[in-house]
N, C-alpha and C positions, 0 to 999 in steps of 0.2 A: 369674377371672371368665369367663363366656361372653359374648363381644362380637360384635355384628353390625357390620361395617364396610361402608359404602356409598359408592362413588365410581365415576364413569364413566371415570376415568383409570386404565388398567390398571396402569401402573408405580407410581403412587401407592398403589393398592390393594395390590399385592404387597409394596411396601416396608413399609407399616403392618402387614400380615399377618405378615411374617417377623419384624419387630421385636417385636410383641406376643406372638407364639408363643414367642420366645426368653425372654420374661418369665414364661412359664408359663400364659398365658391361652389359652382355647379360642376360635378365631376362625372365624366364618362370614362370607363375603364376598358382596356383591351389586353388580352393575354398574349398577343403576338403582334408583330409589325403588320402582318397581313390583315388581321382583324382591325387594326387601327386604320389602315388604308380604306377598308370597307366603310368604317364610320365616317371618314373624311369624304369619301365619294358620295355618301348619302346627303351630306350637307357641307360642302367644301368651305364655306365661309362662316361656319357657326362657331369655330373654336378660337378662343383668345390666346391659348397657349397649349403646346404639346410638351409633356414631360415623358421622356422615354429612357428605358434602360439601354445600355450599349450591348451587353452580351446576352443575346437571345438566339434560340435555335432558328435555323433556316435563314432568317433575315434579321440582321442586327440593327441597332439604333441608328448607326451611321447610314446604313442602306435606306432606312425609313426617312431620315432627313433628306437624303438625295432624291428619293421618290417624291417627297412633298414639294421640294424645290422644282423638280422636273415638271410638276403639274402647274407651276407658276404661282404657287401659294407661298406667301411670305409671312405666315403665322410664326411667331416666336417659338423656337424649339430649345428645350433644356435637356441636355444629355447627362444621364447618371452613369458613372463608370468607376470601376475600381482599377482601371488600367490607364494611368495618366501618361501614356506614351506620347512622345513628341509628335510622331507622324500622325497618330490618331487625332490629337488636338488641332494640329495644323489643318488637316483635311476637313475636320468639322468646321473650323472657322472659314475655310475657303468656300464651304457650302452654306455660309451665313447662319451658322449655329449661334444662338443667342446666349448660350452659357453651358458650362460643364461643371457638374458638382461631383466631387470625389467621394466615393463610398469608403468607409461608413460616414454618414453625415447625420447631424441632429435635425429635428424638425424645425428648430429656429433657424438653422443655416439654410434650409430649403425655403422657408418663408422669406428670408433675406434675399435670396437669389430671385424669387418670384417678384418681390417688390422692385428690385433693380431692373429686371426685364420689363416690368410694367412701365416704369419710369422712362426707360429708353424707347419703348414702343410709342408712348405718348409724344416724346420729343421727335421721333422719326416721322410719326403721323402728321405732326404739325408742319414739318419741313415739306412733306409731300403735298399737303393742302396749299401751302404757299407757292408751290410750283417752282421752287428755287433750285433749278438744276445745277447751278454753280456750287451751291452749298452742298448738294448731294455728292458732286464730283470731288469736292474738297474732303468731305467725310470719308469717301471711299479711298482717297489717296492717303489720308491719315491712318485708316485701318491697315492699308497695305504696308506703310512704313512701320507701323507698330508691330505687325506680324514679322517683318524682317528683323526688327530689333529683338523680338522675343526669341526667334530662332538663333540669333547671334548669342544671346544670353545663355541659352541651353547648350550651345556648342562648346562653350568654355569649360563647364564641368564635365561634359562628355569627353573632351580631350584628356582631361585629368584622369577620368575613369579608365580610359583605354591604356594610357601609359602606366598607371598604377597597377593594372591587371598584369601587364608585361613584367613590371618589377616584382609583383607578388609571385609570379611563376618562377622568376629568377631566384627569389629568396625562399623557395619552398622548403629548404632544409635549414633555414635560419629563422627561428621562431620570432625573435624580436623585430627584425626587419620586415618579416612577413606581416606581423601584426600592425606595424606602422603603415605599410602600404594598404592594408585592408581598412584601417581607420580613415585614411585619405579618401578611399573609395566611398565610404559611408558619408563623409562630409560632402563630397561632390554630389552624391545622390540626394542628400538633404537639401542641397542648393537647388537642384532641379525641381524638387517638390515645392520649394518656396516659389520658384519661378512659375510653376504650373498654377499655383494658387492665385497669382497675379495676372495670369494670361487674359482673363475676361475683362478686368477693369482696364488693362492696358490696351486691349483691342477694341474697346467700345467707341473710340474716337472722340470722347468727351474730355477735352483738356482745359475747359474753361475754369475749373476750380483746382488745377493742379498745385498751385502754390499753397492754398490752405490745406489740401490733402497732404502735402509734404510736411507742412508744419504740424499737423495732427499726428503724423507718424514719427516725428523727430524726437530724438533723445540725445543723451550724452554718449557719444561713441568713442571708445578707447582706440586710438589710431594704431598704436603698436600691436595691440592684441589682434585687431582686425587684419592688419598686414601679415602678421605671422600665420593667421588662419588661411589667408589667400596663398601664401608661399607654401604652406603645408600641403594644400590641395594640389599644387603643381610640382611637388617635390619629385614625384615619379617621372614627370616629363623632363624636369631639369637634369635628373640623373641619367635618363635614357639618352638625352641629346648631348651629354657630357659638357654641360654648361657650368662654369665656375660662378658661384653666387657669393656676392659680398653685400652685407647689410650694414648700414650706419644709422642706427636708430637711437633715440634718446633713452636714457635710463628709465625715466618715468613714462607712464602710459598716457601721453597727451590726449586730451579729450576735445572733440569737435562736435558741433551741433549738426544733426542730420539724420537721415534714414539709413540705418545700417545696411539694409539690402541694397539700396541705391549706391552707396559708397563702395560696397563690395563689387558691384558691377563695374565701377570705374577701375578699381585696382585689378580685377580679374582680366578685363580686356587689355589693359596696358601691359600686364605681365605676360599674358599669352602672346600678344603682338611682339614683344621684345624677344621672347624665347624663339618664336618661329622665324623672326627676322634673321636669326643667326644660322639657319639651316644650311646655307651654302658657304659658310665661312669656317675657317680652321681655328681662328682665335675667338673663343666664345666666353665672354665675361658679361655677367648681369649684375648691375650695381643698383641697390635701392637705398636711397638716402632720405631722411626726414629732418627738416630744420624748423626750429621754433622761433618765429620773429614776433615776440610778445609786444614790443613797442608799436609795431604796425598792425597788430591784431590778426596776423596770418600764421598758418602752418603750411609749410611747403614740402611737397613730396617730389622727388626726382627719380625716374627710372631710366637708367642708361644701359644701352646694349652696344655690342661691337658687330652689329649686323650689316646688312647691305646698304642701309641709309637711303635717303631720297634727295633729289635735287632741291636746293634751297627755294627755288622759285615755285616748287610744287607743294610746299608744306601746307598752305591753306586749303588746297584741294582735298587733302586727306581728311580734314575735319568737316568739310561742307559737301562732299559728294562720295558716292560709293566707289572709292578708288583704293587699290591695293597693289602691293608689289609681290604678294604671295601667290603661288601657283593656284592654290585652291581657296584663296581668300574671297570674301564677299565685299570687303571694304566697308562693312556696316559698323565694325567694332569701334572705330574712332568717332563715328557719328553718335553712337550710344554714349561714349565717354563725354563728348561735348554737351549733349543734352543733359546728362546727369550732373555734370559740373556746373552748368548754368542754373539748374534747379537749386543747387546748393550755394548759389551766389559766389561761385569760385571763378578762377581764371586758369586758362590753359596756355602753356608755352611749349614750343618745340624747336629744338636745334638739331640739324642733321647734316651730314656730309656723305655724299654718295661714295659707297665703298668703305666707309669708315665707321659708321654707326649713328645712333640717334639718342638724344636725351629728351624726354618729355617731362615737363614740370606741371604739377597741379598745385595751385594755391587755394587753400580753403580757409574760411573764417574760423578763427579760434573761438573757444568758449568766451562768453562775456565781451565779444567784439561789437555787440549792438546790431548785428545783421539780422534782419527779419526775413525768414525763409518764405513767409506768406506773400512777399512782394515780388515774387518771381514774375 
């Protein structure tokens, strides 16, 4: 590939240039976005890939990406950044950024990203040659839906961070409670970092091998431990909103097959929905129950709240469309839950009564149940 590498740090630029040349690529370098645009203007269609740093003087990497797209050029762009901020990543994807790689990274990680981008470029080029506009439209819709899901996943730990900061300020003179709130903030931040790592693969629009991908990432996930981690992350929010929490969990740490991150998204979304559903109510009780149905091969989780509830006739709409009862809600959360549960070959159940509350049940295959996650 002919690759344009843009970075105002000379040593970083030389290091990438030497490494990529050793892999057989033709490398052109630029010490600024302005210099890169000059190279592009000289021969607009000559580059197969642009790798650019984000933080540069005068004109940053995102500005360069926008300038390239404004010229009508759709050459793949890989953004290098030490700032995995949600707004930056979303804006980059909105401008058809092909990838973001977080600093510091290894040369092997860079090569892996280039290989992924090259594979996607070949697939997209094939679609364009076929002239299949319907497929392109579907791909764009999938990318848009994926972006919305990613934003929803990031918003969950962000809510936990905000509330735990408030709790930390409240407990500033209580070292133990302060430490607990700060640990919850660290956990939520780690969760965001994990989401950021998955942003590119989730936003590529390629879902054809999602089942095998899930199988490859699957392991034995301790349900009790995972639930307690999720509840710990929202402890500040639960305390701030004066919600009474009751958990009915088995003594042993029941294991289920699946992707820990994906299961975490299920529980985080359901817990946050339940907590926020009680904002306008005076009676605030959150109950989390786990039941083990070994003969049937299932483990069932129930999350019950005493919130606003929804009309029985509207229940299906909440899983199949961006519908919400919250003032600032997006309605994406339950769609994320539905997608993740289906990927894990599970089932969703919902009972609700307007003005009384809601119970959402998630049935997931137990270990040794014979369920093959690759057959999604």
